[in-house]
N, C-alpha and C positions, 0 to 999 in steps of 0.2 A: 267754343272749343278751339284748341290750337291745331296746328298742322301735325297730323299723325303719320305723315308719309316720310318723315325724317328717319334716316338710318339709325340715328341715336335713340329713337323712341321704340324701335323694334326689339322684341325679346330675343335673346340668343336661342339658337336651335337647341342646344343642350349645354349648360354651363360645365358639365362634367366631361365633355369631349370623349365619348365612348371609344373612339379609335386612337386616342393618344397612346403612343408607345414610349414607356419609360423603363428601359432595361435596368435591372438591378434588384427587382423584387425576388423573393425566394418563397418556394412552397416547401415548408418543413413538416415532416411527419415524425411523431414520437412513437417509440415502440410500446409505451405504456404511459399512464398518467402518474408521473412522479418527477420530482425535481431533478433526479439523477438519471432520467431515462435517456436513451440514445436518440439523437436527432439526425434525420436524414433529409438532405435536399433532394427531393425526388425528380426534379426536372433538369438539373445541370448535366447529369449523365444522359438523359433522354435527348436533350438538345446538343450535347457535346460542348457546352459552354454555359457560363453563368450569366451571359448577356441576354437573358430573356426577361419577359414581363408576364405577370400572372395576376388574375383578379377574379372576382365574382364566384366564390366557392359555394357549392350547394351539396348537401348530403342526400343520398338516395333514401326512399322511405324505409328500407330495411337496415339502413346504417352501414352497409357493407362497401359502398362506393361513394366517392366524391366526384363531382364534375366541376369544371372550371374553365374559364377562358384564359388562354395563354398565347403569347406571340413569341416565336423563336427569334434568334439573333437576326439582325438585319441582313446578313450575308447568307442566311439559310436558304437552300434551294427548295426544301420541302415544307417549311413552316414559316413562311414570310408574311403572314397576315394573322389577324386574331382568329383563332379556332377554338372549338370546344374539345376538351380532353377529359379523360376519366382516369381514376386511380382506384384500384382494388386493394383494400386493406389486407385481405387474406392472401392474395397472390403477390402483392407488392409490385404490380405491373401498372405502367402508364400506357395509354393508347389514345390516339386521336379518334374521335367519334366518326368523322367522315374520313374513311381510309384513303380514298383517291386524292392524290396531291392537287390535281387541277381543279377538281370539284371543291375540295376543302379551301383552297386559296382563292376561289372565285368571289368570295365575300368576306366581310369583316363580321365575325360571329362572336357575340359577347353575352353576358348576363344569363347563363344557362340555369335552369331550375328543373328538378324532376316534378312531374305531375304525379298524382296519387296512383295512376295506373301504369307508371313506369316510363312514360314517354318524356321527352325533353322539350321544354319550351325555352326559347332564346330570342335575343335581339339580333337582327342582321340587316345589312344594307343590300341583300341579294335582290330584293324586289321581284319575287317570283310571280306575282299576280298583277292584275290591273291596279291602277292607282299610282303609277310612277310619279315620284315626287316632282319631276321636272315638267310634267304636263298638267299639274293641278292649276285650276283657275287662280290667277293672281289675286283676286279679291279674297280668296280663302287661304292663300299661302302668304303669311306675313314674313317678309324678309327675303333677302337675296343671298342665300347661302350656297356655297360651292360643295357642301358636304351632303351626301345622300342621307335621308332619314333612316334610322335604325328601327326596323319594324319587327313585330313579333312573328315568329315562325314556330312550328312544332314538328318534331320528327321522332322516329323510333330510336331506341337506344343504340342501334347499329348504324344510324345515319340515314336510313331509308325513309321513304314516304314523307319527305319534307313538304310542308304546306305553309304558305304565308297566311296568317290569321288576322293581322291588322293592316290598315292602309292609312296614309296620311303624310304630312309634311314635317312632322316633328318626331323626335325620338320616343319610342316606346321602350322603356328599360325597366329593369328590376321586376320581372314577372315572378309570381308566386302562386301556389295553389292553396286554396283554403281547405280545411279539414273535410268538408263535405264534397270536395272535388270541384 
């Protein structure tokens, strides 16, 4: 066997780079399903600029709301990290799930998905529980990455009762709920 300690032989933490910010994406909503329907960029007005990024859309079990990860413009005082937002089709309102600016911007939150019971499971670097990626035994942690692992958390739709549910040194991304819960 060859030397497996070489940096070149280590797998990347996540080839998708969940915290990468690429302003210019748009979240467009149509008023109906037709070629001539009106399209609205629902986040430019919310952020006060089109220099935002958005990804990871998920529809609520009742089809009335979408949740997604978005990052406001770099110069934004209130939305300067990846956060989880929601949009209601009936009220046409956008809101950040975690209302408090300091708490919302304390982590990079991405990959939201509704559970069958209406809670939100998502990836975050918040590291709320034990299992801090920096103190994992080096024999189990392959690689010397400066990026914290994005681990799964779950919370209520109002951002309360946040709990970390996975631990480790690699990204846990793209959570989904199976039909049986």
